[in-house]
C-alpha positions, 0 to 999 in steps of 0.5 A: 428563551428558557427552551434555548438554554435546554437546546444549547448543551445538546447542540454543543456536542455535534457543533464541537465535533464538526469544528474539531473534524474541520480543524483536523482536516485542515491540519492534515493538508499541510503535512501532506504537501511535503514530499516524502521520499518514496519507499521501495515496495518490498513485494515488487522486489520479491516479484522481480526475483521470482520472475528471474527465477522462473525465467531461469527455470524455463531456459533449463527446461527448454534446453536441447535434449542432446545436452541431457545424457540418457540411459542409452548413451551411458 
């Protein structure tokens, strides 16, 4: 019985930590069930802008050569 008194303080810390973790995990489940509005992804918006710029540049490069004046036609 005397040895049990020495062991109890040593077990109080891990048991207390386990209980706190369990209560914290239980509490976080309630907050995650609420639907939060989705935030627009700023990287996706920037990627869309860059894709549009690349498409515009490609159309300029692929333009017919007749539209570009050369030295001989000036």
